[in-house]
C-alpha positions in Angstrom: 173.8 406.7 36.1 176.1 404.2 37.4 176.0 403.3 41.0 179.1 404.1 43.3 179.5 400.5 43.9 179.7 399.6 40.2 182.1 402.4 39.7 184.3 401.5 42.6 184.5 397.8 41.5 185.3 399.0 37.9 188.1 401.1 39.3 189.4 398.3 41.6 188.9 395.2 39.5 188.6 396.5 35.8 191.3 395.6 33.2 193.3 398.7 34.1 192.9 399.3 37.8 192.9 403.1 38.8 192.2 402.4 42.5 194.1 400.3 44.9 192.9 399.4 48.2 194.1 397.8 51.5 191.4 396.4 54.1 191.9 395.6 57.6 189.3 393.0 59.0 188.6 390.7 62.1 186.5 388.1 60.9 183.4 389.8 59.3 184.1 393.2 61.1 185.8 395.8 59.0 188.5 397.6 61.2 190.0 399.9 58.5 190.9 400.6 55.0 193.2 402.8 52.8 192.8 403.6 49.0 195.0 405.2 46.7 195.6 405.9 43.0 198.6 406.8 40.8 198.7 410.3 39.8 200.9 412.8 38.1 202.2 416.4 39.4 203.3 418.7 36.7 204.7 421.0 39.6 207.1 418.3 40.7 207.3 416.6 37.2 206.7 413.0 38.4 204.2 410.4 39.3 203.1 410.0 43.0 200.5 407.9 44.8 197.6 409.9 46.1 196.1 408.2 49.2 192.4 409.3 48.8 191.2 407.5 51.9 192.5 406.3 55.4 189.9 405.2 57.8 190.2 403.3 61.0 187.1 402.5 63.0 186.9 404.3 66.5 187.3 400.6 68.1 190.4 399.8 66.3 192.3 403.3 66.9 195.5 403.5 69.1 196.6 400.0 68.3 199.0 400.7 65.3 196.7 399.8 62.4 196.7 403.4 60.8 200.2 403.2 60.7 200.3 399.7 59.3 197.8 400.6 56.5 199.9 403.7 55.8 203.1 401.3 55.6 201.1 399.2 53.2 200.4 402.2 51.0 204.1 403.3 50.9 205.4 400.1 50.3 203.1 399.8 47.4 204.2 403.1 46.1 207.9 401.9 46.4 207.4 398.8 44.7 205.7 400.9 41.9 208.7 403.0 41.6 207.1 406.0 43.1 209.0 408.3 45.5 206.1 410.0 47.2 202.6 409.4 48.7 200.4 412.7 49.0 197.0 413.1 50.8 195.0 415.5 52.4 193.0 415.9 55.5 190.7 418.7 56.7 192.7 421.3 58.9 189.8 420.8 61.5 190.6 417.1 62.0 193.4 417.5 64.5 193.5 414.0 65.5 194.5 413.0 61.9 196.9 415.8 61.7 198.7 414.6 65.0 198.7 411.0 63.5 200.2 412.1 60.2 202.8 414.1 61.9 203.8 411.3 64.4 204.4 409.2 61.2 206.9 411.9 60.1 204.6 413.3 57.3 204.9 417.1 56.6 201.8 419.2 56.1 201.4 421.6 53.1 199.4 424.4 53.6 196.9 424.5 50.5 193.3 425.1 50.0 191.6 422.3 48.2 189.1 423.3 45.5 186.3 421.4 43.7 184.3 422.7 40.4 181.3 420.9 39.2 181.7 420.4 35.4 178.0 420.3 34.9 177.9 424.0 36.1 176.4 426.4 33.6 179.0 427.9 31.5 180.2 431.2 32.2 179.6 433.9 29.5 182.7 434.3 27.2 
């Protein structure tokens, strides 16, 4: 089994990067980060940038850092010729929902599912 660090390193720094990241730091202190990857939506018939992570440390919140990270992500998407950035956050994370709405993002009522590919196969 490959370690998570090795998998992330390959995704970020491999010959064909699958993951892109932006980091905000103050000296040795990590203040926040964002991570995203290019994806394709059959529903909309186009590529988009999927922002998988947006994190700002509690001490760095309410100073515009989250908005600057989102700006970096959307700027990258635009430079890549992509028209849209999509992401999700848990419905219970009301602070994040309010933050995204203040940025002008529009929520979409969906339920996210996950299916373990190693599960026992269903009978035919």
